[in-house]
PyMOL Python script that loads the backbone (N, CA, C, O; Angstrom):
from pymol import cmd

cmd.read_pdbstr("""\
ATOM      1  N   MET A   1     105.298  69.670 126.370  1.00  0.00           N
ATOM      2  CA  MET A   1     104.786  70.021 125.055  1.00  0.00           C
ATOM      3  C   MET A   1     104.144  71.401 125.164  1.00  0.00           C
ATOM      4  O   MET A   1     103.214  71.615 125.940  1.00  0.00           O
ATOM      5  N   GLY A   2     104.661  72.319 124.373  1.00  0.00           N
ATOM      6  CA  GLY A   2     104.137  73.670 124.371  1.00  0.00           C
ATOM      7  C   GLY A   2     102.871  73.799 123.536  1.00  0.00           C
ATOM      8  O   GLY A   2     102.413  72.833 122.926  1.00  0.00           O
ATOM      9  N   PHE A   3     102.318  74.993 123.518  1.00  0.00           N
ATOM     10  CA  PHE A   3     101.058  75.239 122.819  1.00  0.00           C
ATOM     11  C   PHE A   3     101.160  74.938 121.324  1.00  0.00           C
ATOM     12  O   PHE A   3     100.279  74.284 120.765  1.00  0.00           O
ATOM     13  N   GLN A   4     102.222  75.407 120.675  1.00  0.00           N
ATOM     14  CA  GLN A   4     102.349  75.211 119.226  1.00  0.00           C
ATOM     15  C   GLN A   4     102.452  73.734 118.863  1.00  0.00           C
ATOM     16  O   GLN A   4     101.812  73.281 117.914  1.00  0.00           O
ATOM     17  N   LYS A   5     103.249  72.988 119.607  1.00  0.00           N
ATOM     18  CA  LYS A   5     103.368  71.561 119.336  1.00  0.00           C
ATOM     19  C   LYS A   5     102.048  70.847 119.610  1.00  0.00           C
ATOM     20  O   LYS A   5     101.654  69.953 118.860  1.00  0.00           O
ATOM     21  N   LEU A   6     101.374  71.237 120.675  1.00  0.00           N
ATOM     22  CA  LEU A   6     100.096  70.618 121.009  1.00  0.00           C
ATOM     23  C   LEU A   6      99.077  70.845 119.904  1.00  0.00           C
ATOM     24  O   LEU A   6      98.352  69.922 119.532  1.00  0.00           O
ATOM     25  N   MET A   7      99.012  72.051 119.379  1.00  0.00           N
ATOM     26  CA  MET A   7      98.065  72.341 118.302  1.00  0.00           C
ATOM     27  C   MET A   7      98.432  71.569 117.033  1.00  0.00           C
ATOM     28  O   MET A   7      97.546  71.057 116.349  1.00  0.00           O
ATOM     29  N   LYS A   8      99.715  71.480 116.711  1.00  0.00           N
ATOM     30  CA  LYS A   8     100.137  70.692 115.552  1.00  0.00           C
ATOM     31  C   LYS A   8      99.762  69.232 115.742  1.00  0.00           C
ATOM     32  O   LYS A   8      99.310  68.576 114.804  1.00  0.00           O
ATOM     33  N   TYR A   9      99.946  68.727 116.945  1.00  0.00           N
ATOM     34  CA  TYR A   9      99.593  67.334 117.243  1.00  0.00           C
ATOM     35  C   TYR A   9      98.095  67.119 117.028  1.00  0.00           C
ATOM     36  O   TYR A   9      97.692  66.169 116.357  1.00  0.00           O
ATOM     37  N   ILE A  10      97.282  67.991 117.593  1.00  0.00           N
ATOM     38  CA  ILE A  10      95.823  67.848 117.501  1.00  0.00           C
ATOM     39  C   ILE A  10      95.368  67.930 116.043  1.00  0.00           C
ATOM     40  O   ILE A  10      94.539  67.133 115.605  1.00  0.00           O
ATOM     41  N   LEU A  11      95.902  68.878 115.305  1.00  0.00           N
ATOM     42  CA  LEU A  11      95.486  69.061 113.916  1.00  0.00           C
ATOM     43  C   LEU A  11      95.943  67.939 112.988  1.00  0.00           C
ATOM     44  O   LEU A  11      95.354  67.734 111.927  1.00  0.00           O
ATOM     45  N   ASN A  12      96.979  67.219 113.377  1.00  0.00           N
ATOM     46  CA  ASN A  12      97.522  66.171 112.518  1.00  0.00           C
ATOM     47  C   ASN A  12      97.132  64.764 112.947  1.00  0.00           C
ATOM     48  O   ASN A  12      97.666  63.790 112.416  1.00  0.00           O
ATOM     49  N   LYS A  13      96.209  64.638 113.902  1.00  0.00           N
ATOM     50  CA  LYS A  13      95.795  63.309 114.343  1.00  0.00           C
ATOM     51  C   LYS A  13      95.148  62.542 113.199  1.00  0.00           C
ATOM     52  O   LYS A  13      94.468  63.119 112.351  1.00  0.00           O
ATOM     53  N   LYS A  14      95.371  61.230 113.190  1.00  0.00           N
ATOM     54  CA  LYS A  14      94.869  60.384 112.121  1.00  0.00           C
ATOM     55  C   LYS A  14      93.915  59.308 112.627  1.00  0.00           C
ATOM     56  O   LYS A  14      93.498  58.453 111.846  1.00  0.00           O
ATOM     57  N   GLY A  15      93.560  59.324 113.900  1.00  0.00           N
ATOM     58  CA  GLY A  15      92.611  58.358 114.439  1.00  0.00           C
ATOM     59  C   GLY A  15      93.247  57.098 114.999  1.00  0.00           C
ATOM     60  O   GLY A  15      92.552  56.108 115.227  1.00  0.00           O
ATOM     61  N   LEU A  16      94.549  57.113 115.223  1.00  0.00           N
ATOM     62  CA  LEU A  16      95.242  55.969 115.803  1.00  0.00           C
ATOM     63  C   LEU A  16      95.176  56.062 117.325  1.00  0.00           C
ATOM     64  O   LEU A  16      94.586  56.997 117.868  1.00  0.00           O
ATOM     65  N   SER A  17      95.774  55.106 118.005  1.00  0.00           N
ATOM     66  CA  SER A  17      95.836  55.165 119.458  1.00  0.00           C
ATOM     67  C   SER A  17      96.696  56.359 119.871  1.00  0.00           C
ATOM     68  O   SER A  17      97.529  56.827 119.096  1.00  0.00           O
ATOM     69  N   THR A  18      96.493  56.838 121.071  1.00  0.00           N
ATOM     70  CA  THR A  18      97.231  58.012 121.551  1.00  0.00           C
ATOM     71  C   THR A  18      98.732  57.754 121.524  1.00  0.00           C
ATOM     72  O   THR A  18      99.505  58.613 121.102  1.00  0.00           O
ATOM     73  N   ASN A  19      99.137  56.593 121.965  1.00  0.00           N
ATOM     74  CA  ASN A  19     100.566  56.277 121.990  1.00  0.00           C
ATOM     75  C   ASN A  19     101.159  56.275 120.580  1.00  0.00           C
ATOM     76  O   ASN A  19     102.247  56.809 120.365  1.00  0.00           O
ATOM     77  N   MET A  20     100.458  55.687 119.635  1.00  0.00           N
ATOM     78  CA  MET A  20     100.940  55.679 118.249  1.00  0.00           C
ATOM     79  C   MET A  20     100.946  57.083 117.669  1.00  0.00           C
ATOM     80  O   MET A  20     101.865  57.443 116.933  1.00  0.00           O
ATOM     81  N   GLU A  21      99.940  57.879 117.988  1.00  0.00           N
ATOM     82  CA  GLU A  21      99.886  59.266 117.502  1.00  0.00           C
ATOM     83  C   GLU A  21     101.074  60.067 118.018  1.00  0.00           C
ATOM     84  O   GLU A  21     101.688  60.825 117.267  1.00  0.00           O
ATOM     85  N   ILE A  22     101.399  59.902 119.298  1.00  0.00           N
ATOM     86  CA  ILE A  22     102.536  60.622 119.887  1.00  0.00           C
ATOM     87  C   ILE A  22     103.833  60.217 119.197  1.00  0.00           C
ATOM     88  O   ILE A  22     104.635  61.071 118.819  1.00  0.00           O
ATOM     89  N   ASN A  23     104.037  58.911 119.035  1.00  0.00           N
ATOM     90  CA  ASN A  23     105.261  58.425 118.375  1.00  0.00           C
ATOM     91  C   ASN A  23     105.352  58.940 116.946  1.00  0.00           C
ATOM     92  O   ASN A  23     106.413  59.402 116.525  1.00  0.00           O
ATOM     93  N   ASN A  24     104.267  58.871 116.200  1.00  0.00           N
ATOM     94  CA  ASN A  24     104.265  59.353 114.819  1.00  0.00           C
ATOM     95  C   ASN A  24     104.531  60.853 114.754  1.00  0.00           C
ATOM     96  O   ASN A  24     105.262  61.323 113.883  1.00  0.00           O
ATOM     97  N   PHE A  25     103.935  61.602 115.678  1.00  0.00           N
ATOM     98  CA  PHE A  25     104.116  63.052 115.697  1.00  0.00           C
ATOM     99  C   PHE A  25     105.591  63.406 115.888  1.00  0.00           C
ATOM    100  O   PHE A  25     106.136  64.217 115.139  1.00  0.00           O
ATOM    101  N   TYR A  26     106.234  62.807 116.879  1.00  0.00           N
ATOM    102  CA  TYR A  26     107.638  63.137 117.139  1.00  0.00           C
ATOM    103  C   TYR A  26     108.548  62.622 116.031  1.00  0.00           C
ATOM    104  O   TYR A  26     109.590  63.222 115.765  1.00  0.00           O
ATOM    105  N   ASN A  27     108.177  61.524 115.383  1.00  0.00           N
ATOM    106  CA  ASN A  27     108.957  61.065 114.220  1.00  0.00           C
ATOM    107  C   ASN A  27     108.814  62.048 113.067  1.00  0.00           C
ATOM    108  O   ASN A  27     109.791  62.334 112.375  1.00  0.00           O
ATOM    109  N   ASP A  28     107.612  62.566 112.852  1.00  0.00           N
ATOM    110  CA  ASP A  28     107.372  63.508 111.757  1.00  0.00           C
ATOM    111  C   ASP A  28     108.125  64.819 111.939  1.00  0.00           C
ATOM    112  O   ASP A  28     108.632  65.384 110.970  1.00  0.00           O
ATOM    113  N   ILE A  29     108.200  65.307 113.177  1.00  0.00           N
ATOM    114  CA  ILE A  29     108.909  66.567 113.398  1.00  0.00           C
ATOM    115  C   ILE A  29     110.389  66.346 113.688  1.00  0.00           C
ATOM    116  O   ILE A  29     111.135  67.292 113.938  1.00  0.00           O
ATOM    117  N   LYS A  30     110.798  65.090 113.649  1.00  0.00           N
ATOM    118  CA  LYS A  30     112.203  64.700 113.789  1.00  0.00           C
ATOM    119  C   LYS A  30     112.826  65.194 115.086  1.00  0.00           C
ATOM    120  O   LYS A  30     113.925  65.749 115.090  1.00  0.00           O
ATOM    121  N   GLU A  31     112.116  64.988 116.174  1.00  0.00           N
ATOM    122  CA  GLU A  31     112.643  65.286 117.502  1.00  0.00           C
ATOM    123  C   GLU A  31     112.717  63.997 118.286  1.00  0.00           C
ATOM    124  O   GLU A  31     111.864  63.122 118.137  1.00  0.00           O
ATOM    125  N   ASP A  32     113.720  63.878 119.110  1.00  0.00           N
ATOM    126  CA  ASP A  32     113.928  62.671 119.895  1.00  0.00           C
ATOM    127  C   ASP A  32     113.352  62.855 121.302  1.00  0.00           C
ATOM    128  O   ASP A  32     114.026  62.604 122.302  1.00  0.00           O
ATOM    129  N   GLU A  33     112.128  63.284 121.354  1.00  0.00           N
ATOM    130  CA  GLU A  33     111.450  63.518 122.625  1.00  0.00           C
ATOM    131  C   GLU A  33     110.208  62.647 122.620  1.00  0.00           C
ATOM    132  O   GLU A  33     109.672  62.325 121.560  1.00  0.00           O
ATOM    133  N   ASN A  34     109.762  62.273 123.780  1.00  0.00           N
ATOM    134  CA  ASN A  34     108.539  61.496 123.876  1.00  0.00           C
ATOM    135  C   ASN A  34     107.860  61.849 125.182  1.00  0.00           C
ATOM    136  O   ASN A  34     108.528  62.036 126.199  1.00  0.00           O
ATOM    137  N   ILE A  35     106.559  61.941 125.165  1.00  0.00           N
ATOM    138  CA  ILE A  35     105.809  62.255 126.371  1.00  0.00           C
ATOM    139  C   ILE A  35     104.821  61.134 126.623  1.00  0.00           C
ATOM    140  O   ILE A  35     104.506  60.353 125.726  1.00  0.00           O
ATOM    141  N   SER A  36     104.338  61.063 127.846  1.00  0.00           N
ATOM    142  CA  SER A  36     103.379  60.020 128.195  1.00  0.00           C
ATOM    143  C   SER A  36     101.976  60.425 127.743  1.00  0.00           C
ATOM    144  O   SER A  36     101.700  61.597 127.488  1.00  0.00           O
ATOM    145  N   ASN A  37     101.116  59.439 127.653  1.00  0.00           N
ATOM    146  CA  ASN A  37      99.722  59.701 127.295  1.00  0.00           C
ATOM    147  C   ASN A  37      99.087  60.661 128.297  1.00  0.00           C
ATOM    148  O   ASN A  37      98.360  61.577 127.914  1.00  0.00           O
ATOM    149  N   GLN A  38      99.366  60.445 129.577  1.00  0.00           N
ATOM    150  CA  GLN A  38      98.778  61.276 130.624  1.00  0.00           C
ATOM    151  C   GLN A  38      99.241  62.722 130.508  1.00  0.00           C
ATOM    152  O   GLN A  38      98.449  63.642 130.709  1.00  0.00           O
ATOM    153  N   SER A  39     100.506  62.931 130.188  1.00  0.00           N
ATOM    154  CA  SER A  39     101.021  64.295 130.022  1.00  0.00           C
ATOM    155  C   SER A  39     100.310  65.011 128.882  1.00  0.00           C
ATOM    156  O   SER A  39      99.968  66.188 128.993  1.00  0.00           O
ATOM    157  N   LEU A  40     100.091  64.297 127.796  1.00  0.00           N
ATOM    158  CA  LEU A  40      99.391  64.878 126.657  1.00  0.00           C
ATOM    159  C   LEU A  40      97.953  65.241 127.043  1.00  0.00           C
ATOM    160  O   LEU A  40      97.479  66.330 126.717  1.00  0.00           O
ATOM    161  N   LEU A  41      97.272  64.346 127.726  1.00  0.00           N
ATOM    162  CA  LEU A  41      95.895  64.621 128.128  1.00  0.00           C
ATOM    163  C   LEU A  41      95.826  65.798 129.098  1.00  0.00           C
ATOM    164  O   LEU A  41      94.901  66.607 129.031  1.00  0.00           O
ATOM    165  N   ASP A  42      96.802  65.892 129.997  1.00  0.00           N
ATOM    166  CA  ASP A  42      96.849  67.036 130.919  1.00  0.00           C
ATOM    167  C   ASP A  42      97.002  68.347 130.158  1.00  0.00           C
ATOM    168  O   ASP A  42      96.345  69.333 130.489  1.00  0.00           O
ATOM    169  N   GLN A  43      97.867  68.370 129.135  1.00  0.00           N
ATOM    170  CA  GLN A  43      98.059  69.577 128.330  1.00  0.00           C
ATOM    171  C   GLN A  43      96.775  69.946 127.590  1.00  0.00           C
ATOM    172  O   GLN A  43      96.427  71.123 127.495  1.00  0.00           O
ATOM    173  N   ARG A  44      96.077  68.949 127.072  1.00  0.00           N
ATOM    174  CA  ARG A  44      94.809  69.225 126.358  1.00  0.00           C
ATOM    175  C   ARG A  44      93.762  69.814 127.295  1.00  0.00           C
ATOM    176  O   ARG A  44      92.970  70.667 126.895  1.00  0.00           O
ATOM    177  N   LEU A  45      93.762  69.354 128.541  1.00  0.00           N
ATOM    178  CA  LEU A  45      92.799  69.882 129.512  1.00  0.00           C
ATOM    179  C   LEU A  45      93.069  71.348 129.853  1.00  0.00           C
ATOM    180  O   LEU A  45      92.160  72.080 130.246  1.00  0.00           O
ATOM    181  N   LYS A  46      94.316  71.766 129.701  1.00  0.00           N
ATOM    182  CA  LYS A  46      94.690  73.144 130.011  1.00  0.00           C
ATOM    183  C   LYS A  46      94.226  74.135 128.934  1.00  0.00           C
ATOM    184  O   LYS A  46      94.183  75.340 129.180  1.00  0.00           O
ATOM    185  N   LEU A  47      93.878  73.629 127.741  1.00  0.00           N
ATOM    186  CA  LEU A  47      93.402  74.508 126.672  1.00  0.00           C
ATOM    187  C   LEU A  47      92.074  75.142 127.090  1.00  0.00           C
ATOM    188  O   LEU A  47      91.187  74.462 127.605  1.00  0.00           O
ATOM    189  N   ASP A  48      91.950  76.438 126.865  1.00  0.00           N
ATOM    190  CA  ASP A  48      90.739  77.155 127.222  1.00  0.00           C
ATOM    191  C   ASP A  48      90.307  77.999 126.013  1.00  0.00           C
ATOM    192  O   ASP A  48      90.969  78.972 125.651  1.00  0.00           O
ATOM    193  N   TYR A  49      89.207  77.613 125.413  1.00  0.00           N
ATOM    194  CA  TYR A  49      88.757  78.309 124.203  1.00  0.00           C
ATOM    195  C   TYR A  49      88.291  79.732 124.484  1.00  0.00           C
ATOM    196  O   TYR A  49      88.123  80.506 123.541  1.00  0.00           O
ATOM    197  N   LYS A  50      88.079  80.103 125.724  1.00  0.00           N
ATOM    198  CA  LYS A  50      87.584  81.433 126.068  1.00  0.00           C
ATOM    199  C   LYS A  50      88.685  82.497 126.016  1.00  0.00           C
ATOM    200  O   LYS A  50      88.390  83.687 125.911  1.00  0.00           O
ATOM    201  N   ASN A  51      89.939  82.079 126.087  1.00  0.00           N
ATOM    202  CA  ASN A  51      91.056  83.043 126.092  1.00  0.00           C
ATOM    203  C   ASN A  51      91.636  83.227 124.734  1.00  0.00           C
ATOM    204  O   ASN A  51      92.578  84.000 124.565  1.00  0.00           O
TER     205      ASN A  51
END
""", "prot")
cmd.dss("prot")
cmd.show_as("cartoon", "prot")
cmd.util.cbc("prot")
cmd.orient("prot")
């Protein structure tokens, strides 16, 4: 998941479980890709507000 997709995911969260949020996100953007919860959390940890 690249930066743009990650930001869209974060901004469109609705308060569901991470797994449901991921599934809903990929259904909304109509892509047949899926990532694990851990992969998503790893990407979020890489975000650095200082840069």
